[in-house]
C-alpha positions as CSV (number, residue, x, y, z in Angstrom):
1,X,0.1,0.0,0.0
2,X,1.4,3.5,-1.1
3,X,2.1,6.3,1.4
4,X,-0.6,8.4,0.0
5,X,-3.0,5.5,-0.1
6,X,-2.5,4.9,3.7
7,X,-3.0,8.6,4.3
8,X,-6.3,8.7,2.6
9,X,-7.3,5.3,4.3
10,X,-6.5,6.8,7.6
11,X,-8.3,10.2,7.0
12,X,-11.6,8.0,5.8
13,X,-11.4,5.9,8.8
14,X,-11.0,9.1,11.2
15,X,-13.7,10.9,9.7
16,X,-16.0,7.9,10.2
17,X,-15.4,7.9,14.0
18,X,-18.0,9.7,16.3
19,X,-15.5,11.5,18.4
20,X,-13.0,13.4,16.4
21,X,-9.7,14.3,18.3
22,X,-8.5,17.8,16.8
23,X,-4.7,18.4,16.5
24,X,-4.8,20.8,19.4
25,X,-6.4,18.5,21.7
26,X,-4.1,15.9,21.3
27,X,-1.3,18.0,23.1
28,X,-2.8,17.6,26.7
29,X,-3.0,13.6,26.4
30,X,0.3,13.5,24.7
31,X,2.0,15.6,27.7
32,X,0.2,13.4,30.3
33,X,1.8,10.3,28.6
34,X,5.4,11.9,28.9
35,X,4.6,12.6,32.5
36,X,3.5,9.2,33.3
37,X,6.7,7.7,31.4
38,X,8.8,10.0,33.6
39,X,7.2,9.3,36.7
40,X,7.3,5.7,36.1
41,X,11.4,5.9,35.4
42,X,11.6,8.1,38.4
43,X,10.3,5.2,40.5
44,X,12.6,2.4,39.0
45,X,15.4,1.4,41.4
46,X,18.7,2.2,40.3
47,X,20.5,-0.7,38.6
48,X,24.1,-1.5,38.9
49,X,25.8,-2.2,35.6
50,X,28.2,-5.1,35.5
């Protein structure tokens, strides 16, 4: 499948969804994901390398 075909298929699939996520709405979810990852790595015990 070509890059253009994948893009068009993605747009069509997204347009059929009931709840669309606009680009400016994704920022908060993305930031929350990075904050969770950072918190998880901060809680990991420090491992010594051999």
